[in-house]
N, C-alpha and C positions, 0 to 999 in steps of 0.2 A: 504494500500499500504506499503510495506516495505521501510525503508529508505535506501538510497545508502550506501554501505560500506564506512567508512571513513578511510582514510590512516592515522589514528591516529594523524579520526574522531575525530585526536586529536583534535581536532577542536571543539573542543566543548567549552563550556562556561568556565568562570574562568580565562581566559588569562588576563594579566595585561600590555602587551606591547602596547605602543601608536603608531599609524600609522603616523609618521612624515616624512618629506621629507628626503631622504637619504643624508648623509653627503658625502663630497668628498672622505673620506677614504672608506665609505661603498661602494660607486659606483666603486671604484678600488680594492676592497677586493678580494684577491686571494682565491682559493679553500683551500689552506693550512691554511690560516688565519682564514677562516670560520670554518674549522675542528677543529682548536686549541680552538676557542671560544666556540664551542659546547662541546668539551671535558672538557673544564674548567667549564662549567655550570654543567655537569653531576657530576663532582667531587665535585662541591660546594653543590649540593642538597643532603642532608642526606637521602632522600628517595631512592636514586638510587645506585645500585651496579656498580659503574663506572668501577671498575677494569676488569669486565667481559664483557665490551661493546667495540667494535671497531667502530670508527667513520670515515666516509669518506664524501667528499663533491664534488659536480660537478655543477658548474654554479647555485648555490643556492639551489640545491636539496641535502639534507643530508640524508645519509643512516646509519642506526644503525644495527650492526651485533653482534652475540654472543648468549650466553645462560645465562638466569637469573633464579632465584629460584621460581618465581611466575608471574602470569599474572599481578598482581598489580605492580610489579617492572618493568615489560615490559612498561606498560602504563605510569608510572612515568617518565621513560626515554624518551618516545616520547614527553610528555608534556614539559619536560625541554628543549629538543632540539627546539621545536616550539617557545620557548620564545626568541630566539637569533635574534637580528637584522641582516637582510641579508638572513635569511632562507626563502625560498619561497615554499618549500615542505619537508615533512619528510617521508621517506620510512623505515618502521620498518620491519626488517628481523630477529629480535630477537626471540629466542625459549624459551618457559617457560618449565623448567624441574624440577620435584620435587626431592630434595635431600634427602638422608638418607633412610627412610623406603620405599620409593617408592610410586607409585600411588595408592590411596585408591580405594576401590570397588565402581563401579558406583552407586549402590543403596545407599551406605552409603554417597557418595558425593551428590547425588540428595537431601537426607534428610538434609544434612548440608546447601545446597543452599536454600531449601524451608524454613528452620528455619531462615536463615539470611534475607530472603525477608519478612517473616511474622513479624519480629522484626522491620522492617523499615516501619514507618507510611506513607511514601511517595509512597510505592509500592502497588497497588491495589491487592485485594485477587483474582482477575481474571487471575493472572499471574502464569504460571506453568513452569516446566523445564524438559527437557529430557537430559540424559547423556549417552555418549558412549565413553569409554576409555579417560576420562578427558575432552572430547569436549562437551560443553553444548549448547543446543538449547533452548532459551527462547521462550515460546509460551503464548498464551491467548490474552487479550485485555487490553488497557488502554485509558483513555480519553485524556492525554497530552503526548507530546514527553519527557518532563522532567521525567515523571514516568517511561517511557521506558528506559531512560538513567539511572535513579536511580537503576532500577532492574539490568541493566547490570553492573553498577559500584559495586553494593553490591555482585554481583555473582563473579566478578573478585577478590574480597578480600577473597574468600573462598579457603583455602588451597587445592590443588589438581586440581583446574580448569586450564586447558591448553589454551583453547580458547573458544570464545563465538560467537554464531550465534544468533543475536537478531531478532527473527521472531514474536515479539509482534505486534499486529495490533491495529492501532489507531481508536477508535470509539468516536468521539467528542460527548459530551452531547447535543450540539446545534450548528447550523451553525453560523459562525462568520458573520461580516459585510463585508466591502470591505478589504479583506486581503492585497492587494497590498498597499493601502494607509496607512493601519495601520503599515505595515512593513517599509515603507519608513519614516514614522514618528519616528519609533524606530531608523532607521539609523541616522536620524538628531539628535536625543538625545544623540547618542552614541559619547563619546569624542574620541574614537579610529578610527572611520569611517569617510571618506569623502563621504557623501551621494550623492553629485553631480556626483560621479563617478560610482554609482551603479544604477541598475534598477531592478524593480520587476514586473513580469507578473503573474497575478492570473488567472488560467484556471479552468476547471470544476472539480468537486469532491474533492475539498480541496487541489489541487496540485498547487504550486507556483514555478515559474522559476526565479532564480537569475542570473543576469549577470553584467558585468562591471569589474572594476579592484580595487584591494587593494595593499597596499604596503608591507605587511608582512603576513606570514602564521597565525600569531596571530590574525591580523585584519580579516582575512578570517574566523577564527572560531567565531569571534564576529558577523559577518554578518549572517552566518548560524544559530547561536543560536537564533538571533533575529527573523529570519524567522519562526523557529520552535515554537516561543512563541506566535504567532499570533493564535487567537481562530479559530477553524475550519480547520486548516491546518493539513493534514494527509500525505502530501509528499512534499519534497523539491528537485527540480531539480537544482543542484548547477553547474552553468557554470561561476563562478567568476574566473578571472585570477589573479594570484599574480604577480605583476610586480614592479621592483625597480623603484623608481623615477629617471628621467634622471638628 
């Protein structure tokens, strides 16, 4: 089962923001204040081409618009925006456009991608790629979600890649135990999450359903990443809501 598209699914692991109760200032933060905080973070992060990015905010949803030189820069901007307190969703409307010489040939680009994947020991040899006009579809199989994410991350770093459709199928080596209990235990261990505000339902064929609330988009990423780490999980139905504390 393919994973749902993430609105940068940024959502992923590696976030460092703690889910703490909102301060009085945060509860009354205006859209313009949130926009300025996100813009400041984009300028602060040396991995982001902030001058090319327009930021807007509406009730906690931050939208990034503009054109950047690579998919890697597009993703770096999305991750930077997700770190900001008060952000409940990041909508990425950035375009990746290759400057200078232009778009490489599809066959050459596919060769570069396969070489990058081969050099990464975390990516199984069962992963392949198709390329059309810079748009890449990753295919094949992997045993773990982190391997699928690693393949996507490495592909995003290859010059000439405009966007990625991750169609890698998960085929776990063995069935896990009670995935629901294991995921809840991971939630309780996580310093960012309030486990009592979350719920997990394990259904058939490796699918788990997440529900409940978190207090930041960064915390949302922690919860989803924890679910994907459970043995035997091949699909996550993410129904978690991001809500500011009263």
